[in-house]
Structure formats: structure tokens, C-alpha cells
Backbone as JSON Lines, residues from 0, in Angstrom:
{"i":0,"aa":"X","n":[0.78,-1.25,0.24],"ca":[-0.19,0.01,-0.05],"c":[0.87,1.35,-0.09]}
{"i":1,"aa":"X","n":[1.38,1.85,-1.12],"ca":[2.15,2.9,-1.31],"c":[1.24,4.01,-0.95]}
{"i":2,"aa":"X","n":[2.11,5.39,-0.9],"ca":[1.76,6.64,-0.58],"c":[0.56,6.79,-1.64]}
{"i":3,"aa":"X","n":[-0.58,7.41,-1.6],"ca":[-1.23,7.78,-2.76],"c":[-1.73,9.12,-2.55]}
{"i":4,"aa":"X","n":[-1.91,9.81,-3.68],"ca":[-2.01,11.2,-3.95],"c":[-3.54,11.64,-4.73]}
{"i":5,"aa":"X","n":[-4.38,12.54,-4.44],"ca":[-5.5,12.94,-5.33],"c":[-6.79,12.32,-4.66]}
{"i":6,"aa":"X","n":[-7.39,12.38,-5.48],"ca":[-8.89,11.58,-4.94],"c":[-9.18,10.33,-4.61]}
{"i":7,"aa":"X","n":[-10.45,9.8,-4.42],"ca":[-10.73,8.91,-4.59],"c":[-10.76,7.95,-6.01]}
{"i":8,"aa":"X","n":[-10.18,6.57,-5.94],"ca":[-10.24,5.89,-7.21],"c":[-11.25,6.34,-8.11]}
{"i":9,"aa":"X","n":[-11.23,5.94,-9.42],"ca":[-12.49,6.34,-10.04],"c":[-13.66,5.65,-10.1]}
{"i":10,"aa":"X","n":[-13.48,4.35,-9.64],"ca":[-14.57,3.6,-9.33],"c":[-15.15,3.57,-7.86]}
{"i":11,"aa":"X","n":[-14.49,4.47,-6.83],"ca":[-14.9,4.99,-5.65],"c":[-15.96,5.5,-5.59]}
{"i":12,"aa":"X","n":[-16.59,5.65,-4.34],"ca":[-17.51,6.51,-3.58],"c":[-16.98,7.11,-2.39]}
{"i":13,"aa":"X","n":[-16.99,8.81,-2.47],"ca":[-16.53,9.1,-1.21],"c":[-17.55,9.46,-0.19]}
{"i":14,"aa":"X","n":[-17.4,8.87,0.81],"ca":[-18.46,8.99,2.11],"c":[-18.38,10.21,3.04]}
{"i":15,"aa":"X","n":[-16.98,10.55,3.42],"ca":[-16.9,11.73,3.92],"c":[-15.59,12.05,3.63]}
{"i":16,"aa":"X","n":[-15.28,13.75,3.72],"ca":[-14.22,14.29,3.63],"c":[-13.68,15.28,4.8]}
{"i":17,"aa":"X","n":[-12.62,15.44,4.79],"ca":[-12.49,16.14,5.93],"c":[-11.5,17.32,5.29]}
{"i":18,"aa":"X","n":[-12.36,18.5,4.78],"ca":[-12.28,19.73,4.09],"c":[-11.21,20.49,4.95]}
{"i":19,"aa":"X","n":[-11.3,20.76,6.23],"ca":[-10.94,21.63,7.46],"c":[-9.43,21.04,7.65]}
{"i":20,"aa":"X","n":[-8.78,19.7,7.28],"ca":[-7.91,19.4,7.37],"c":[-6.66,19.86,6.87]}
{"i":21,"aa":"X","n":[-6.93,20.15,5.49],"ca":[-6.15,20.84,4.49],"c":[-5.6,22.21,4.79]}
{"i":22,"aa":"X","n":[-6.85,23.26,5.76],"ca":[-6.33,24.55,6.31],"c":[-5.71,24.25,7.43]}
{"i":23,"aa":"X","n":[-6.04,23.3,8.2],"ca":[-5.42,23.35,9.54],"c":[-4.12,22.61,9.5]}
{"i":24,"aa":"X","n":[-3.8,21.72,8.74],"ca":[-2.45,21.04,8.89],"c":[-1.92,21.26,7.68]}
{"i":25,"aa":"X","n":[-0.39,21.14,7.82],"ca":[0.57,21.13,6.41],"c":[0.64,19.42,6.06]}
{"i":26,"aa":"X","n":[0.18,19.06,4.86],"ca":[-0.08,17.73,4.9],"c":[1.81,17.27,3.91]}
{"i":27,"aa":"X","n":[2.0,16.62,4.67],"ca":[3.61,15.97,4.09],"c":[3.39,14.72,3.43]}
{"i":28,"aa":"X","n":[2.65,13.99,3.63],"ca":[2.52,12.51,2.77],"c":[1.09,11.64,3.19]}
{"i":29,"aa":"X","n":[0.64,11.19,2.14],"ca":[-0.69,10.62,2.26],"c":[-0.36,8.88,2.16]}
{"i":30,"aa":"X","n":[-1.37,8.35,2.71],"ca":[-1.57,6.67,2.65],"c":[-2.84,6.35,2.8]}
{"i":31,"aa":"X","n":[-3.32,4.9,2.29],"ca":[-4.25,4.64,2.35],"c":[-4.17,3.46,3.18]}
{"i":32,"aa":"X","n":[-5.49,3.29,3.94],"ca":[-5.33,2.41,4.98],"c":[-6.93,1.83,4.95]}
{"i":33,"aa":"X","n":[-6.85,0.46,5.24],"ca":[-8.41,-0.24,5.2],"c":[-8.75,-0.3,6.96]}
{"i":34,"aa":"X","n":[-10.05,-0.27,6.58],"ca":[-10.7,-0.02,8.46],"c":[-11.65,-1.36,8.68]}
{"i":35,"aa":"X","n":[-11.51,-1.95,9.89],"ca":[-12.03,-3.0,10.31],"c":[-13.31,-2.55,10.53]}
{"i":36,"aa":"X","n":[-14.32,-2.91,10.16],"ca":[-15.76,-2.42,10.59],"c":[-16.68,-3.59,10.54]}
{"i":37,"aa":"X","n":[-18.07,-3.34,11.47],"ca":[-18.81,-4.38,11.65],"c":[-19.93,-4.72,10.52]}
{"i":38,"aa":"X","n":[-21.08,-5.3,10.36],"ca":[-21.64,-5.13,9.12],"c":[-22.64,-4.18,9.0]}
{"i":39,"aa":"X","n":[-23.0,-3.56,10.54],"ca":[-24.13,-2.33,10.22],"c":[-23.28,-1.25,10.44]}
{"i":40,"aa":"X","n":[-21.99,-1.03,10.57],"ca":[-21.42,0.3,10.29],"c":[-21.12,0.27,8.82]}
{"i":41,"aa":"X","n":[-20.72,-0.83,7.98],"ca":[-20.82,-0.79,6.48],"c":[-22.05,-0.42,5.81]}
{"i":42,"aa":"X","n":[-23.09,-0.82,6.32],"ca":[-24.26,-0.63,6.18],"c":[-24.77,0.92,6.24]}
{"i":43,"aa":"X","n":[-24.23,1.59,7.35],"ca":[-24.62,2.81,7.62],"c":[-23.4,3.96,6.76]}
{"i":44,"aa":"X","n":[-22.51,3.21,6.61],"ca":[-21.68,4.0,5.26],"c":[-21.74,3.92,4.22]}
{"i":45,"aa":"X","n":[-22.76,2.88,3.96],"ca":[-23.44,2.94,2.24],"c":[-24.68,4.21,2.13]}
{"i":46,"aa":"X","n":[-25.17,4.8,3.67],"ca":[-26.14,5.55,2.99],"c":[-25.74,6.82,3.25]}
{"i":47,"aa":"X","n":[-23.96,7.18,3.81],"ca":[-23.37,8.06,3.28],"c":[-23.27,9.36,4.83]}
{"i":48,"aa":"X","n":[-23.63,8.78,5.76],"ca":[-23.73,9.66,6.8],"c":[-22.75,9.52,7.87]}
{"i":49,"aa":"X","n":[-21.4,9.47,7.21],"ca":[-20.18,9.71,8.45],"c":[-19.62,10.87,8.74]}
{"i":50,"aa":"X","n":[-18.89,10.99,9.43],"ca":[-18.22,12.24,9.84],"c":[-16.59,11.75,10.46]}
{"i":51,"aa":"X","n":[-15.77,12.48,9.75],"ca":[-14.39,12.36,10.21],"c":[-13.68,13.52,10.26]}
{"i":52,"aa":"X","n":[-14.1,14.6,10.61],"ca":[-13.83,15.8,10.69],"c":[-12.94,16.27,12.14]}
{"i":53,"aa":"X","n":[-13.43,15.38,13.16],"ca":[-12.75,15.85,14.41],"c":[-12.11,14.62,14.97]}
{"i":54,"aa":"X","n":[-11.57,13.5,14.0],"ca":[-11.2,12.33,14.16],"c":[-9.58,12.4,14.04]}
{"i":55,"aa":"X","n":[-8.76,11.63,14.25],"ca":[-7.34,11.35,14.39],"c":[-7.01,9.97,14.52]}
{"i":56,"aa":"X","n":[-5.69,9.6,14.07],"ca":[-5.23,8.09,14.19],"c":[-4.21,8.0,15.28]}
{"i":57,"aa":"X","n":[-4.32,7.05,16.15],"ca":[-3.26,6.92,16.77],"c":[-2.83,5.49,17.17]}
{"i":58,"aa":"X","n":[-1.48,5.02,17.74],"ca":[-0.88,3.9,17.66],"c":[-0.8,3.27,19.08]}
{"i":59,"aa":"X","n":[-1.78,2.03,19.05],"ca":[-1.54,1.54,20.66],"c":[-1.22,-0.23,20.5]}
{"i":60,"aa":"X","n":[-0.33,-0.26,21.04],"ca":[0.19,-2.0,20.63],"c":[0.8,-2.28,19.8]}
{"i":61,"aa":"X","n":[1.3,-1.14,19.1],"ca":[1.58,-1.71,17.57],"c":[0.62,-1.53,16.27]}
{"i":62,"aa":"X","n":[-0.56,-0.98,16.95],"ca":[-1.4,-1.03,15.53],"c":[-2.2,0.27,15.72]}
{"i":63,"aa":"X","n":[-2.53,0.62,14.75],"ca":[-3.14,2.01,14.16],"c":[-4.71,1.96,14.51]}
{"i":64,"aa":"X","n":[-5.19,3.29,15.24],"ca":[-6.8,2.86,15.67],"c":[-7.23,4.34,15.15]}
{"i":65,"aa":"X","n":[-8.35,4.55,14.68],"ca":[-9.24,5.76,14.0],"c":[-10.01,5.93,15.4]}
{"i":66,"aa":"X","n":[-9.74,7.13,16.19],"ca":[-10.34,7.87,17.41],"c":[-11.47,8.91,16.99]}
{"i":67,"aa":"X","n":[-12.43,9.01,17.57],"ca":[-13.53,9.98,17.28],"c":[-14.07,9.99,16.26]}
{"i":68,"aa":"X","n":[-14.01,9.0,15.12],"ca":[-14.9,9.23,14.25],"c":[-16.28,8.89,14.49]}
{"i":69,"aa":"X","n":[-17.04,9.24,13.34],"ca":[-18.81,8.91,13.77],"c":[-19.45,8.37,12.53]}
{"i":70,"aa":"X","n":[-19.85,7.45,12.69],"ca":[-20.75,6.53,12.08],"c":[-21.6,6.28,12.54]}
{"i":71,"aa":"X","n":[-22.96,6.77,12.08],"ca":[-24.19,6.62,12.97],"c":[-24.8,5.26,12.98]}
{"i":72,"aa":"X","n":[-25.6,4.9,13.88],"ca":[-26.09,3.59,13.92],"c":[-26.99,3.52,12.81]}
{"i":73,"aa":"X","n":[-27.32,2.02,12.26],"ca":[-27.84,1.87,11.48],"c":[-29.15,1.49,11.55]}
{"i":74,"aa":"X","n":[-30.34,2.36,11.08],"ca":[-31.56,2.18,11.92],"c":[-32.11,1.25,11.39]}
{"i":75,"aa":"X","n":[-31.99,0.19,10.62],"ca":[-32.94,-1.3,10.37],"c":[-31.68,-2.39,11.22]}
{"i":76,"aa":"X","n":[-30.82,-1.8,12.14],"ca":[-30.07,-2.74,13.09],"c":[-30.83,-3.1,14.02]}
{"i":77,"aa":"X","n":[-30.25,-4.34,14.77],"ca":[-31.12,-4.52,15.66],"c":[-30.32,-4.35,16.94]}
{"i":78,"aa":"X","n":[-30.37,-5.2,18.04],"ca":[-29.89,-4.64,19.24],"c":[-28.3,-4.86,19.06]}
{"i":79,"aa":"X","n":[-28.02,-5.99,17.93],"ca":[-26.31,-5.96,17.97],"c":[-25.54,-4.64,17.09]}
{"i":80,"aa":"X","n":[-26.17,-3.64,17.1],"ca":[-25.98,-2.58,16.31],"c":[-24.9,-2.0,17.16]}
{"i":81,"aa":"X","n":[-23.71,-1.29,16.21],"ca":[-22.65,-0.72,16.55],"c":[-22.66,0.83,17.45]}
{"i":82,"aa":"X","n":[-21.72,0.86,18.13],"ca":[-21.42,2.17,19.29],"c":[-21.0,3.16,17.66]}
{"i":83,"aa":"X","n":[-21.57,4.43,18.05],"ca":[-21.14,5.39,16.69],"c":[-19.82,5.99,16.98]}
{"i":84,"aa":"X","n":[-19.04,5.85,18.17],"ca":[-17.91,6.65,17.95],"c":[-16.95,5.48,18.97]}
{"i":85,"aa":"X","n":[-17.2,4.6,18.54],"ca":[-15.73,3.54,18.85],"c":[-14.62,3.39,18.41]}
{"i":86,"aa":"X","n":[-13.73,2.92,18.58],"ca":[-12.14,3.2,18.15],"c":[-12.2,1.98,17.0]}
{"i":87,"aa":"X","n":[-11.62,2.24,16.27],"ca":[-11.81,1.43,15.02],"c":[-10.37,1.03,14.48]}
{"i":88,"aa":"X","n":[-10.04,-0.12,14.01],"ca":[-8.64,-0.43,13.83],"c":[-8.42,-0.24,12.34]}
{"i":89,"aa":"X","n":[-7.55,0.33,11.93],"ca":[-6.6,0.77,10.65],"c":[-6.04,-0.4,10.26]}
{"i":90,"aa":"X","n":[-6.14,-0.83,8.9],"ca":[-5.3,-2.0,8.31],"c":[-4.19,-1.41,7.41]}
{"i":91,"aa":"X","n":[-3.1,-1.58,8.01],"ca":[-1.66,-1.17,7.25],"c":[-0.8,-2.14,7.46]}
{"i":92,"aa":"X","n":[0.15,-1.97,6.51],"ca":[1.45,-3.23,6.72],"c":[2.26,-2.61,8.11]}
{"i":93,"aa":"X","n":[2.99,-3.48,8.69],"ca":[3.56,-2.94,10.08],"c":[5.14,-2.14,9.68]}
{"i":94,"aa":"X","n":[5.44,-2.3,8.43],"ca":[6.33,-1.27,7.92],"c":[6.08,-0.21,8.06]}
{"i":95,"aa":"X","n":[4.8,-0.11,7.37],"ca":[4.26,1.45,6.95],"c":[3.81,2.15,8.65]}
{"i":96,"aa":"X","n":[3.5,1.37,9.28],"ca":[3.13,1.72,10.66],"c":[3.94,2.02,11.62]}
{"i":97,"aa":"X","n":[5.38,1.65,11.49],"ca":[6.51,1.95,12.44],"c":[7.19,3.24,11.5]}
{"i":98,"aa":"X","n":[6.81,3.36,10.26],"ca":[7.73,4.8,9.59],"c":[6.82,5.79,10.12]}
{"i":99,"aa":"X","n":[5.55,5.88,10.06],"ca":[4.41,6.38,10.69],"c":[4.65,6.76,11.9]}
{"i":100,"aa":"X","n":[4.79,5.95,12.9],"ca":[4.87,6.34,14.27],"c":[6.23,6.74,14.63]}
{"i":101,"aa":"X","n":[7.38,6.23,13.91],"ca":[8.6,7.11,14.23],"c":[8.32,8.25,13.86]}
{"i":102,"aa":"X","n":[7.61,9.23,12.89],"ca":[7.92,10.3,12.26],"c":[6.86,11.18,13.33]}
{"i":103,"aa":"X","n":[5.75,10.59,13.84],"ca":[4.83,10.91,14.63],"c":[5.63,11.31,16.26]}
{"i":104,"aa":"X","n":[6.62,10.42,16.76],"ca":[7.2,10.57,18.03],"c":[8.22,11.73,17.53]}
{"i":105,"aa":"X","n":[8.83,11.36,16.78],"ca":[10.38,12.24,16.46],"c":[10.08,13.69,15.93]}
{"i":106,"aa":"X","n":[9.06,13.8,14.97],"ca":[9.1,15.03,14.43],"c":[7.8,15.71,15.01]}
{"i":107,"aa":"X","n":[6.94,15.29,15.76],"ca":[5.91,15.87,16.16],"c":[4.79,15.99,15.39]}
{"i":108,"aa":"X","n":[4.76,15.0,14.29],"ca":[3.79,15.06,13.67],"c":[2.36,14.5,13.89]}
{"i":109,"aa":"X","n":[1.25,14.69,13.29],"ca":[-0.18,14.21,13.56],"c":[-0.73,13.24,12.55]}
{"i":110,"aa":"X","n":[-1.26,12.18,12.74],"ca":[-2.35,11.02,11.66],"c":[-3.37,11.58,11.53]}
{"i":111,"aa":"X","n":[-3.75,12.56,10.27],"ca":[-4.97,12.78,10.36],"c":[-5.99,12.59,8.98]}
{"i":112,"aa":"X","n":[-7.05,11.93,9.12],"ca":[-7.64,10.97,7.95],"c":[-8.58,12.41,7.25]}
{"i":113,"aa":"X","n":[-8.04,12.51,5.95],"ca":[-8.63,13.14,4.7],"c":[-9.68,12.62,4.39]}
{"i":114,"aa":"X","n":[-10.18,11.58,3.82],"ca":[-11.11,11.21,2.95],"c":[-11.51,9.43,3.52]}
{"i":115,"aa":"X","n":[-12.66,9.23,3.72],"ca":[-13.26,7.93,3.6],"c":[-14.18,7.62,2.79]}
{"i":116,"aa":"X","n":[-13.95,6.8,1.86],"ca":[-14.42,6.05,0.71],"c":[-14.56,4.7,0.59]}
{"i":117,"aa":"X","n":[-15.35,4.29,-0.22],"ca":[-15.2,2.95,-0.93],"c":[-14.68,3.0,-2.09]}
{"i":118,"aa":"X","n":[-13.4,1.91,-2.3],"ca":[-12.75,1.56,-3.17],"c":[-13.75,1.1,-4.48]}
{"i":119,"aa":"X","n":[-13.1,0.58,-5.33],"ca":[-13.68,-0.3,-6.65],"c":[-14.02,-1.39,-6.52]}
{"i":120,"aa":"X","n":[-13.51,-2.52,-5.58],"ca":[-14.02,-3.43,-4.91],"c":[-14.87,-3.38,-3.91]}
{"i":121,"aa":"X","n":[-15.47,-2.08,-3.52],"ca":[-16.21,-1.99,-2.59],"c":[-16.12,-2.11,-0.79]}
{"i":122,"aa":"X","n":[-14.5,-1.82,-0.79],"ca":[-14.05,-1.91,0.49],"c":[-14.01,-0.69,0.99]}
{"i":123,"aa":"X","n":[-14.15,-0.4,2.21],"ca":[-13.98,1.01,2.85],"c":[-12.81,1.24,3.1]}
{"i":124,"aa":"X","n":[-12.23,2.24,2.49],"ca":[-10.51,2.89,2.72],"c":[-10.77,4.23,3.37]}
{"i":125,"aa":"X","n":[-9.48,4.43,4.13],"ca":[-9.32,5.93,4.64],"c":[-8.13,6.42,4.12]}
{"i":126,"aa":"X","n":[-8.23,7.45,3.59],"ca":[-7.13,8.26,3.28],"c":[-6.39,8.79,4.35]}
{"i":127,"aa":"X","n":[-5.13,8.74,4.91],"ca":[-4.66,9.29,6.08],"c":[-3.31,10.03,5.77]}
{"i":128,"aa":"X","n":[-3.53,11.15,6.28],"ca":[-2.13,11.92,6.3],"c":[-1.25,11.93,7.25]}
{"i":129,"aa":"X","n":[0.17,12.1,7.06],"ca":[1.14,12.48,7.98],"c":[1.15,14.19,8.01]}
{"i":130,"aa":"X","n":[0.94,14.95,8.93],"ca":[0.87,16.04,9.03],"c":[0.98,17.03,10.11]}
{"i":131,"aa":"X","n":[1.41,18.09,9.59],"ca":[2.02,19.02,10.82],"c":[1.06,20.42,10.93]}
{"i":132,"aa":"X","n":[0.76,20.81,12.17],"ca":[-0.22,21.58,12.53],"c":[0.15,22.99,12.03]}
{"i":133,"aa":"X","n":[-0.31,23.65,11.42],"ca":[-0.19,25.14,10.98],"c":[-0.51,25.78,12.3]}
{"i":134,"aa":"X","n":[0.46,27.03,12.01],"ca":[0.52,28.11,12.96],"c":[-0.75,29.1,12.33]}
{"i":135,"aa":"X","n":[-1.06,30.04,13.14],"ca":[-2.06,31.17,13.14],"c":[-1.64,31.72,11.82]}
{"i":136,"aa":"X","n":[-0.08,32.36,11.45],"ca":[-0.05,33.14,10.57],"c":[0.39,32.15,9.16]}
{"i":137,"aa":"X","n":[0.58,31.09,9.3],"ca":[0.22,30.41,8.29],"c":[-0.76,29.98,7.7]}
{"i":138,"aa":"X","n":[-1.87,29.94,8.55],"ca":[-3.65,29.78,8.01],"c":[-3.68,31.11,7.43]}
{"i":139,"aa":"X","n":[-3.17,32.33,7.89],"ca":[-3.65,33.59,7.14],"c":[-2.94,33.69,5.96]}
{"i":140,"aa":"X","n":[-1.73,33.14,6.05],"ca":[-0.9,33.17,4.34],"c":[-1.95,32.0,3.65]}
{"i":141,"aa":"X","n":[-2.31,31.31,3.98],"ca":[-2.96,30.23,2.95],"c":[-4.31,31.16,2.68]}
{"i":142,"aa":"X","n":[-4.85,31.6,3.36],"ca":[-6.12,32.21,2.79],"c":[-5.85,33.44,1.89]}
{"i":143,"aa":"X","n":[-4.8,34.18,2.39],"ca":[-4.61,35.35,1.5],"c":[-4.15,34.75,-0.41]}
{"i":144,"aa":"X","n":[-3.28,33.33,0.07],"ca":[-3.36,32.69,-1.35],"c":[-4.42,32.25,-2.15]}
{"i":145,"aa":"X","n":[-5.19,31.82,-1.18],"ca":[-6.59,31.41,-1.5],"c":[-7.14,32.62,-2.36]}
{"i":146,"aa":"X","n":[-7.62,33.58,-1.77],"ca":[-8.25,34.99,-1.85],"c":[-7.25,35.53,-3.33]}
{"i":147,"aa":"X","n":[-6.38,35.44,-3.2],"ca":[-5.47,36.05,-4.43],"c":[-5.76,35.13,-5.7]}
{"i":148,"aa":"X","n":[-5.77,33.94,-5.6],"ca":[-6.13,32.84,-6.4],"c":[-7.3,33.3,-7.19]}
{"i":149,"aa":"X","n":[-8.29,33.3,-6.34],"ca":[-9.65,33.5,-6.75],"c":[-9.77,34.74,-7.49]}
{"i":150,"aa":"X","n":[-9.14,35.83,-7.03],"ca":[-9.6,37.27,-7.7],"c":[-8.37,37.23,-8.85]}
{"i":151,"aa":"X","n":[-7.34,36.64,-8.9],"ca":[-6.51,36.18,-10.31],"c":[-7.71,35.88,-11.25]}
{"i":152,"aa":"X","n":[-8.31,34.57,-10.9],"ca":[-9.11,33.83,-11.59],"c":[-10.16,35.05,-12.39]}
{"i":153,"aa":"X","n":[-10.64,35.88,-11.54],"ca":[-11.72,36.7,-11.87],"c":[-11.08,37.69,-12.95]}
{"i":154,"aa":"X","n":[-10.11,38.25,-12.51],"ca":[-9.27,39.33,-13.54],"c":[-8.85,38.55,-15.05]}
{"i":155,"aa":"X","n":[-8.69,37.38,-14.86],"ca":[-8.34,36.6,-16.24],"c":[-9.72,36.26,-16.89]}
{"i":156,"aa":"X","n":[-10.69,36.04,-16.49],"ca":[-11.77,35.95,-16.91],"c":[-12.54,36.89,-17.44]}
{"i":157,"aa":"X","n":[-12.57,38.12,-16.88],"ca":[-13.13,39.47,-17.61],"c":[-12.24,39.98,-18.45]}
{"i":158,"aa":"X","n":[-10.94,39.88,-18.39],"ca":[-10.11,40.33,-19.47],"c":[-10.03,39.16,-20.71]}
{"i":159,"aa":"X","n":[-10.1,38.29,-20.49],"ca":[-10.25,37.48,-21.66],"c":[-11.17,36.4,-22.37]}
């Protein structure tokens, strides 16, 4: 599972997108990880109501877990329904996990989820980013650049 860049694969359906992550964090590298889910979680994801905006990934006992992600209960589920904010295990190679954890511990980086989607085979995948938090002045600069690009597009459109 090499580093991936860009959107979900062509046959994939995006379930949840963490748009604030690119504003709050400086993305260094992205990875694709599988998620260990129960049956009712998969059915709830197919309805497209998940939220990964406040979630993050952390290491526990040599494994990666997604913390604070929200997958609502499946309405047609019975008493065996899942807990909406449970810790979900992420599936990655041990070599990738050790690389990520060394970056987190050594460089003070964070593991931030960017997208939750279904791939071509119908499996739920998570695009995970190794990121560094932006300072306030970096956020202001990003906002200025975005505004300038928007204004530049308007000027070019009006001119030509």
C-alpha cells in the first residue's frame, strides 16, 4: 500500500471528506488504509452519513486506531448495532505503521484522516495524512493565497 495522492479512485464513492484538515494542517505525505468494520457500520456508511472531521489516528500496542470518527447507528439494525464513536482498527502493513509512528514521535507530526471512501471492490478505505499543524500566521497566508488565486481567476476571466 504505497503512498497515494489525489481523490478517491475512479470507481470509488466518497463517503466523508475532511476539508478543514488541509487548512489546519500542512500535509506531508498521504497513505491509504483499510478499516476494520462491523456489518451495521458498513451499511450505515453506504447511506453516506459518516463524519471524520474531528477524528485522528493513534498507535496502541503496535496497531493503528481511528479515534473519534462518527458512523451513525444503522436504523434497521437490531440490538447488535454498533457504537457510533468506537475506536476502529486501521489496516496497514507493519512497516508502514512503524514509519508513521517514528515520524509522529520524532518530528511531532499528527495522523489526520482526509477522506473515507469505498474503492472499486466496495471496500471501505481511509486516506490518512502525515501532517504538521499550521500556526496562525501560516493559516492567514493560506487564506491570502486562496483569495489572490480567486481574484486572479476573476481578472483573467473578465479580461479574456
